[in-house]
C-alpha positions in Angstrom: -96.0 -15.3 9.8 -95.4 -14.3 6.4 -95.2 -16.8 3.8 -93.5 -16.0 0.6 -93.6 -18.3 -2.7 -91.4 -17.7 -5.4 -92.5 -19.3 -8.7 -89.5 -20.7 -11.0 -91.0 -21.2 -14.4 -88.7 -23.5 -15.8 -88.8 -25.9 -12.8 -92.5 -25.4 -12.6 -92.0 -25.7 -8.9 -93.1 -23.4 -6.1 -90.7 -22.5 -3.5 -91.5 -21.2 0.0 -89.4 -18.6 1.9 -87.6 -21.4 3.5 -85.8 -22.1 0.1 -83.8 -19.0 0.1 -83.7 -19.0 3.9 -81.8 -22.3 3.3 -79.0 -20.8 1.0 -77.8 -17.6 2.3 -74.8 -17.4 0.4 -76.1 -17.7 -3.0 -75.8 -15.5 -6.2 -78.8 -15.7 -8.8 -76.6 -16.1 -11.7 -75.9 -19.9 -10.3 -79.4 -20.5 -11.0 -79.6 -22.2 -14.7 -83.2 -20.7 -15.1 -82.0 -17.2 -13.5 -82.8 -15.6 -16.8 -86.6 -16.6 -17.0 -87.1 -15.1 -13.2 -89.1 -11.8 -13.2 -87.6 -9.4 -10.7 -90.4 -10.2 -8.2 -89.3 -13.6 -8.0 -85.3 -12.5 -7.1 -86.1 -9.6 -4.7 -86.8 -11.3 -1.3 -83.6 -13.6 -1.7 -81.6 -10.4 -2.6 -82.6 -8.5 0.3 -82.4 -11.3 2.9 -78.8 -11.7 1.8 -77.8 -8.4 2.0 -79.5 -7.1 5.0 -78.6 -10.3 6.8 -74.7 -10.0 5.9 -74.8 -6.3 7.3 -75.8 -7.7 10.7 -73.4 -10.8 10.6 -70.2 -8.9 9.5 -70.6 -5.0 9.5 -72.6 -5.0 12.7 -70.3 -7.1 14.6 -67.0 -5.4 13.4 -68.5 -2.0 14.4 -69.6 -3.1 17.9 -66.1 -4.3 18.6 -64.3 -1.2 17.2 -66.6 1.1 19.2 -66.0 -0.7 22.5 -69.6 -1.8 23.0 -68.4 -5.4 23.2 -65.4 -7.1 24.8 -64.5 -10.6 25.2 -66.7 -12.4 27.8 -64.5 -14.2 30.7 -63.1 -17.7 30.1 -62.3 -17.1 26.4 -59.0 -16.1 24.6 -58.8 -14.5 21.4 -56.3 -12.9 18.6 -59.3 -10.9 17.2 -57.9 -8.0 15.2 -60.6 -5.7 16.5 -59.0 -6.3 19.9 -55.3 -6.2 19.1 -55.1 -4.3 15.7 -53.1 -6.8 13.9 -55.1 -6.7 10.8 -54.2 -8.4 7.6 -55.8 -9.0 4.3 -57.8 -11.8 5.8 -59.4 -10.3 8.8 -63.0 -9.2 8.6 -63.0 -9.1 4.8 -64.7 -12.0 3.7 -68.0 -10.6 5.0 -67.0 -7.0 4.5 -65.8 -7.3 0.9 -66.1 -10.5 -1.0 -69.3 -11.7 0.5 -71.1 -8.2 0.6 -70.0 -7.8 -3.0 -71.8 -11.0 -3.8 -74.9 -9.7 -2.5 -74.6 -6.4 -4.1 -74.5 -8.6 -7.2 -77.7 -10.0 -6.6 -79.3 -6.5 -7.0 -77.1 -5.9 -10.3 -78.6 -9.2 -11.7 -82.2 -7.8 -11.1 -81.2 -4.3 -12.7 -79.7 -6.1 -15.8 -83.2 -7.4 -16.8 -84.7 -3.8 -16.8 -85.5 -3.7 -20.5 -86.7 -7.4 -20.5 -89.3 -6.6 -17.7 -90.2 -2.8 -18.3 -93.5 -3.1 -16.1 -91.2 -3.9 -13.0 -90.4 -0.4 -12.4 -90.9 -0.3 -8.6 -88.7 -3.6 -8.4 -86.1 -2.0 -10.0 -86.0 1.3 -7.6 -85.9 -1.0 -4.7 -83.0 -2.7 -6.0 -81.1 0.6 -7.0 -81.6 1.7 -3.2 -80.6 -1.6 -2.1 -77.5 -1.4 -4.4 -76.7 1.8 -2.9 -77.1 0.7 0.6 -74.4 -2.2 0.0 -71.7 -0.1 -2.0 -71.9 3.0 0.4 -70.6 0.7 3.1 -67.8 -0.7 1.0 -66.5 2.5 0.1 -66.8 3.7 3.6 -64.6 1.0 4.9 -62.3 0.4 1.9 -62.2 3.7 -0.2 -61.5 2.8 -3.9 -63.4 -0.1 -5.2 -64.6 -1.4 -8.4 -67.7 0.3 -9.4 -68.1 1.0 -13.2 -66.5 -2.4 -14.2 -68.0 -4.4 -11.2 -70.4 -7.2 -11.6 -69.9 -7.6 -15.3 -68.4 -11.1 -15.6 -71.0 -11.9 -18.0 -69.5 -9.4 -20.4 -66.0 -10.8 -19.6 -64.7 -8.6 -17.2 -63.4 -10.7 -14.5 -60.8 -8.1 -13.3 -62.7 -5.1 -12.8 -60.7 -1.6 -12.4 -60.8 0.3 -9.0 -62.9 3.4 -9.2 -62.1 6.7 -7.1 -64.2 6.5 -4.0 -65.2 9.9 -5.1 -66.4 9.1 -8.2 -68.6 6.1 -6.7 -70.2 8.5 -4.1 -71.2 10.6 -7.2 -72.7 7.6 -9.0 -74.6 6.0 -6.1 -76.2 9.3 -5.4 -77.3 9.6 -8.8 -78.7 5.8 -8.8 -80.7 7.0 -5.8 -82.1 10.0 -8.0 -82.9 7.3 -10.6 -84.5 5.2 -8.0 -86.8 7.8 -6.9 -87.6 8.7 -10.3 -88.6 5.2 -10.9 -91.0 5.3 -8.0 -92.6 8.5 -9.4 -93.3 7.4 -12.8 -94.9 4.2 -11.5 -97.1 5.9 -9.0 -100.8 5.7 -9.8 -100.0 4.0 -13.1 -101.7 0.6 -13.3 -99.1 -0.8 -16.1 -96.4 -1.1 -13.3 -96.3 -3.9 -11.1 -96.8 -3.1 -7.5 -94.3 -5.2 -5.0 -96.2 -7.2 -2.5 -94.9 -9.8 0.1 -91.8 -10.3 -2.2 -90.6 -7.1 -0.8 -89.7 -8.2 2.7 -88.9 -4.5 4.0 -91.9 -2.4 3.2 -94.2 -4.8 1.3 -94.5 -2.5 -1.7 -95.3 0.5 -0.1 -93.1 2.6 -2.3 -93.9 6.1 -0.3 -91.8 4.2 2.5 -89.0 3.5 0.0 -88.8 6.9 -1.3 -88.7 8.0 2.2 -85.9 5.4 3.0 -83.8 6.6 0.0 -84.0 10.2 1.3 -82.6 9.0 4.8 -79.8 7.0 3.0 -78.9 10.1 1.0 -78.7 11.8 4.5 -76.4 9.3 5.7 -74.2 9.4 2.6 -73.8 13.2 2.6 -73.2 13.5 6.4 -70.3 10.9 5.5 -68.8 13.8 3.5 -69.1 16.2 6.3 -65.3 16.6 6.9 -64.1 16.4 3.1 -62.2 19.5 1.7 -62.4 18.4 -1.7 -63.8 21.2 -3.7 -65.8 19.2 -5.9 -67.4 17.1 -3.1 -68.2 20.3 -0.9 -70.0 21.5 -3.8 -71.7 18.3 -4.0 -72.6 18.0 -0.3 -74.1 21.8 -0.4 -76.3 21.4 -3.5 -77.8 18.1 -2.6 -78.5 19.3 0.9 -80.2 22.0 -0.8 -82.5 19.9 -2.8 -82.9 17.2 0.3 -84.3 20.1 2.6 -87.6 19.5 3.4 -87.7 16.0 2.5 -89.6 13.3 4.4 -87.2 10.9 6.2 -87.5 7.3 7.9 -89.9 7.7 11.0 -90.3 4.2 12.3 -87.7 1.6 12.7 -87.0 -0.4 9.2 -87.7 -4.1 9.7 -87.5 -7.0 7.7 -88.8 -10.4 7.9 -89.1 -12.9 4.9 -90.9 -15.6 7.2 -88.2 -16.2 9.8 -88.6 -19.5 11.5 -86.7 -21.8 13.9 -87.3 -24.8 11.6 -83.4 -24.8 11.2 -80.7 -22.8 12.6 -80.4 -21.0 9.1 -83.7 -20.0 8.8 -84.1 -17.9 12.0 -83.9 -14.4 12.7 -79.9 -13.3 12.2 -79.4 -12.0 15.6 -80.8 -15.2 17.0 -78.6 -17.1 14.7 -75.7 -15.9 16.3 -76.5 -14.9 19.8 -79.2 -17.2 20.8 -79.8 -21.1 21.5 -79.4 -24.2 19.5 -82.5 -25.6 17.9 -82.9 -28.1 20.9 -82.6 -25.3 23.2 -79.9 -27.0 25.4 -77.0 -24.6 24.8 -76.2 -21.1 23.9 -74.7 -20.3 20.7 -70.9 -19.7 20.7 -71.7 -15.9 19.9 -73.5 -15.5 23.1 -70.8 -17.2 25.1 -68.0 -15.3 23.6 -69.4 -11.7 23.5 -69.7 -9.3 26.6 -70.2 -5.7 27.3 -67.2 -3.7 26.6 -66.0 -1.7 29.5 -66.4 1.5 28.2 -70.1 1.4 27.4 -70.6 -0.3 30.7 -69.3 2.8 32.8 -71.3 5.0 30.4 -74.6 3.0 31.0 -74.0 2.6 34.6 -73.2 6.1 35.3 -69.5 5.7 36.1 -67.7 7.6 33.3 -66.0 11.1 34.0 -63.9 12.5 31.4 -63.5 16.0 29.8 -65.9 15.3 26.9 -68.5 12.4 28.2 -69.6 12.6 31.8 -72.1 9.9 33.2 -71.4 9.9 36.9 -74.5 9.0 39.1 -77.0 8.7 35.8 -78.0 5.0 35.2 -79.1 4.5 31.5 -82.7 3.2 31.7 -82.0 0.9 28.6 -78.8 -1.0 30.2 -80.8 -3.8 31.6 -82.2 -4.4 28.1 -78.9 -4.0 26.3 -76.9 -6.6 28.7 -77.3 -8.9 31.4 -76.6 -7.4 34.9 -74.1 -8.7 37.2 -74.6 -7.9 40.8 -76.9 -5.4 39.7 -75.0 -3.5 37.0 -73.1 -4.1 33.7 -69.9 -6.0 34.2 -67.7 -4.8 31.3 -64.7 -6.4 29.9 -61.5 -4.7 28.8 -60.6 -5.1 25.3 -57.5 -7.4 24.6 -57.4 -8.7 27.9 -58.5 -12.2 29.6 -60.3 -12.4 32.7 -62.3 -15.2 34.7 -64.4 -12.6 36.3 -68.0 -12.8 35.4 -69.0 -10.2 32.6 -72.4 -9.0 31.2 -73.4 -10.8 28.3 -76.0 -9.6 25.7 -79.3 -9.4 27.3 -82.2 -11.6 26.0 -83.9 -8.7 24.3 -80.9 -8.4 21.9 -81.0 -12.0 20.7 -84.7 -12.4 21.4 -84.6 -15.6 23.4 -87.0 -14.2 25.8 -90.7 -14.0 27.0 -93.1 -14.5 29.9 -93.0 -17.6 31.9 -95.4 -19.3 29.8 -94.1 -17.8 26.5 -92.5 -20.1 23.8 -89.1 -18.3 24.0 -87.6 -20.2 21.0 -90.5 -19.3 18.7 -90.4 -15.4 19.9 -86.5 -15.1 19.0 -86.4 -17.1 15.8 -89.5 -15.5 14.3 -88.7 -12.1 15.4 -88.4 -9.0 13.2 -84.8 -8.0 11.9 -83.7 -4.4 11.4 -82.2 -2.6 8.4 -82.3 0.8 10.0 -83.6 2.3 13.5 -85.7 5.2 13.4 -83.3 6.7 16.1 -80.5 6.7 13.5 -82.8 8.7 11.1 -83.5 11.5 13.8 -79.8 11.8 14.7 -78.8 12.1 11.1 -81.3 15.0 10.8 -79.9 16.5 14.3 -76.4 16.4 12.8 -77.5 17.9 9.3 -79.5 20.7 11.0 -76.6 21.5 13.6 -74.0 21.6 11.0 -76.4 24.2 8.9 -77.1 21.4 6.2 -81.1 21.4 6.4 -83.3 23.9 8.3 -84.9 22.7 11.6 -84.6 22.4 15.3 -81.5 20.1 15.9 -82.4 19.8 19.6 -85.7 18.7 18.8 -84.6 15.7 16.4 -81.8 14.9 18.9 -84.7 14.6 21.5 -86.7 12.7 19.0 -83.8 10.2 18.6 -83.4 9.4 22.1 -87.1 9.0 22.3 -87.3 6.6 19.3 -84.7 4.5 20.9 -86.3 4.2 24.2 -89.5 3.2 22.1 -87.4 0.5 20.4 -86.5 -0.8 23.9 -90.0 -0.7 25.1 -91.4 -2.8 22.1 -92.0 -6.6 22.6 -92.1 -9.2 20.2 -93.8 -12.9 19.9 -96.4 -12.8 22.5 -94.4 -10.7 24.8 -95.2 -7.3 25.6 -92.6 -5.1 28.0 -93.1 -2.1 30.2 -92.3 1.3 28.7 -89.2 3.2 29.3 -89.7 6.9 29.9 -87.5 8.9 27.8 -88.6 12.3 29.1 -87.2 11.8 32.6 -83.7 10.6 31.1 -83.6 13.7 28.6 -84.1 16.0 31.6 -81.5 14.2 33.6 -78.8 13.9 31.0 -79.1 17.8 30.2 -76.6 18.6 32.7 -74.2 16.0 31.5 -71.3 16.7 29.3 -71.5 14.5 26.2 -74.9 13.2 26.9 -77.0 16.4 27.4 -77.8 19.1 24.9 -77.3 22.0 27.3 -74.1 20.7 29.1 -72.4 20.0 25.8 -70.9 23.0 23.9 -69.9 20.9 20.8 -73.2 19.6 20.0 -71.9 17.0 17.5 -70.1 15.4 20.6 -74.0 14.7 22.4 -75.3 13.6 19.2 -72.7 11.1 18.1 -72.7 9.8 21.6 -76.6 9.4 22.1 -76.6 7.7 18.4 -73.9 5.4 19.4 -75.9 4.3 22.6 -79.1 3.9 20.3 -77.6 2.0 17.4 -75.2 -0.2 19.6 -75.5 -4.0 19.1 -78.2 -3.2 16.2 -76.4 -1.5 13.2 -73.0 -1.2 15.2 -71.0 0.0 12.1 -72.6 3.3 11.7 -71.3 4.6 15.1 -67.9 3.4 14.1 -68.0 5.5 10.5 -69.3 8.3 12.6 -66.3 8.2 15.1 -64.0 8.1 12.1 -64.8 11.3 11.1 -66.0 13.0 14.2 -63.8 11.3 17.1 -66.9 11.0 19.0 -67.4 9.1 21.4 -63.9 9.2 22.4 -63.5 5.5 22.8 -60.4 4.3 24.5 -57.9 1.6 22.6 -57.8 -1.8 23.9 -55.2 -2.7 26.4 -51.8 -3.1 25.2 -52.2 -2.2 21.4 -49.0 -0.2 20.2 -51.3 1.8 18.0 -52.2 5.4 19.0 -55.2 5.8 16.7 -57.9 3.0 15.6 -58.0 2.1 12.0 -59.2 4.4 9.3 -59.8 1.6 6.8 -59.4 -2.1 6.2 -56.9 -4.0 4.0 -58.7 -5.2 0.8 -59.5 -8.9 1.0 -56.8 -11.5 0.0 -59.0 -12.8 -2.9 -58.6 -9.3 -4.4 -54.8 -9.2 -4.3 -54.8 -13.0 -5.7 -57.5 -12.5 -8.5 -57.2 -9.1 -9.5 -53.5 -8.1 -8.8 -53.0 -5.6 -11.7 -56.0 -3.3 -10.5 -55.8 -3.6 -6.8 -54.4 -0.6 -5.4 -50.9 -0.8 -4.5 -50.1 -0.1 -0.8 -46.6 -1.2 -0.2 -43.2 -1.2 -1.6 -41.6 -4.7 -1.9 -38.0 -3.2 -1.4 -38.8 -0.5 1.3 -41.9 -2.3 2.9 -43.3 1.3 3.3 -46.5 2.6 2.4 -46.7 4.1 -1.1 -50.8 4.3 -1.3 -51.5 6.0 2.0 -55.2 6.9 0.9 -57.9 6.6 3.1 -61.6 6.7 2.2 -62.4 10.4 1.2 -64.9 10.4 4.5 -62.3 10.3 6.9 -59.6 12.7 7.3 -57.3 11.3 10.1 -54.0 9.8 8.9 -54.0 6.3 7.8 -52.8 3.7 10.5 -50.3 1.3 9.2 -49.5 -2.3 10.3 -47.4 -5.1 9.5 -48.5 -8.1 7.8 -47.3 -10.9 6.0 -49.0 -12.1 2.8 -49.8 -15.6 2.2 -47.3 -17.5 0.4 -44.7 -15.1 0.9 -41.7 -14.6 3.5 -41.7 -11.0 3.0 -43.5 -8.5 5.6 -45.0 -5.4 3.9 -46.5 -2.4 5.4 -50.2 -2.0 4.3 -52.7 0.9 4.9 -55.6 -0.8 7.5 -59.0 -0.2 5.9 -61.7 1.3 8.4 -63.8 -1.9 8.6 -63.6 -5.9 8.6 -65.5 -8.6 9.8 -64.7 -10.0 13.3 -63.2 -13.5 13.8 -63.3 -14.5 17.4 -62.8 -18.1 18.2 -64.2 -20.4 18.9 -66.9 -18.8 16.2 -68.2 -20.5 13.4 -69.1 -18.3 10.5 -72.7 -17.5 11.2 -73.4 -17.5 7.2 -72.2 -20.9 6.8 -72.3 -22.6 9.8 -69.0 -23.9 9.4 -65.4 -23.1 11.0 -63.9 -20.0 9.8 -60.9 -22.2 8.3 -63.1 -23.7 5.6 -65.0 -20.3 4.5 -65.2 -20.4 0.6 -62.2 -19.0 -0.9 -61.7 -18.3 -4.5 -61.2 -21.2 -7.0 -60.6 -19.3 -10.1 -59.0 -16.1 -10.9 -61.7 -13.8 -10.5 -62.2 -10.6 -8.4 -65.1 -10.9 -6.1 -66.2 -7.4 -7.5 -66.7 -9.0 -11.0 -69.3 -11.4 -9.5 -68.8 -14.6 -8.1 -67.9 -18.0 -9.6 -71.2 -19.1 -11.6 -71.1 -22.8 -11.2 -71.4 -25.5 -8.9 -73.9 -23.8 -6.3 -77.5 -24.5 -5.1 -80.2 -22.4 -6.4 -81.1 -20.1 -3.4 -84.8 -18.9 -4.3 
């Protein structure tokens, strides 16, 4: 297991990886000696926080919104992802406020660029990670603070909201800066080469360059449906420059030295869906979540619609995605309750698994976590080629994506090895299936998106939801009994933003007519916004607000996976500042 030691100069103390594993909600600026720390001493904690939060919040929300998950038998829920009753308090703690905190950790590193000129590689990594954080916020919420964000030290506590169009331009430019930093530092002994403090690639800057290219590919494809002339030009020019680039070709794992010593130090999937530290009970996340009815029909070979047919074709991955009930995946209809046994997340997903003589707890808690799967990279390339943005063979990349997914589901962990799943037979068998196979599907974007959804389901679940919002594939049904006719295109801004930054947060309602006056959705989505009725806290009035495309799910009896406390006591702002200004700087434990 990797062991990372972070030196805090003024404290003259060495801290192991457990020090930042123990405090996953912290912001560097809360450390009174933060200014004395070099970028290498901050990097691991910043990476861990952001990537874990993407799994805890974005992944969970995406899996529910794309019908990968439903509610297990015996549970009740008022989760907004199942009934579409979104408010400014649903899913936004993780996707807005907490995510902003963790992006700010990278900004804290970048703010020391002049002080530590030999850490150019660390700055490049921080720029790439900042882009990864921001691109999710603007895909989910649209306009957001950026040019004035993370500047509380400069006295900006209520940052303005920038047009998401401009933020896309800015973060793409930041990727350019990162790649230039990597090029400038390459082969020059003057610059510090990252090591174990880089919990993703361990200082392999060529792989970071490939990752930056793949993030750009993801971002540019988010713009595939935009008709804005400036963004069309940007997309065209940047794809031309990206053609021929090297992209991710492996699963992008991260591991700072996960351990089962405490619940908060383990692999993030295990922390949500595994077992308690005494191995006497499943965690609530395991008990609550079950396979959604839609994905169950798909992998069981039981679906027959005009744009997706799986009849008679069982997906070989299904038994490693979900537990089987009477030999098949038993799926839950969203927004319904039942006593019928449903398929829960398989042990492969949370990691509590192994041979009969294995230490299952060790296998699961110490397992790698994933920032991106290789399958996503290949499906991104397949889509870009199919749309004419890049040169190459779209079908080859499509098949490569499926093959990478099968390889992922064939990879053991800990002391556990697994039999290999055969992608070639599956690729042959799906070829005659509309929506699954290449030949039978006239709209190739359909089968690319559907196979991408199957590959990323449960691991990076937010990406298929973003894809659905711009392509409509896969055409997942709505939850039972909802009055809406479409899924939400965006999330409502977090209540903390309305409270702390009221003069800048976009106005979305009229207090007199209660009708939307700010119907803008993120530039990457083109379908009309869905409106919902909510009652803001401390107000008897009911307003209409535009729903944002993403939020963090809150299914009782969940405790927050980040804080291990009930959702009712999640951290709330204690002073009038926007989360995007950067969080309160006092009264917190040092995280690294």
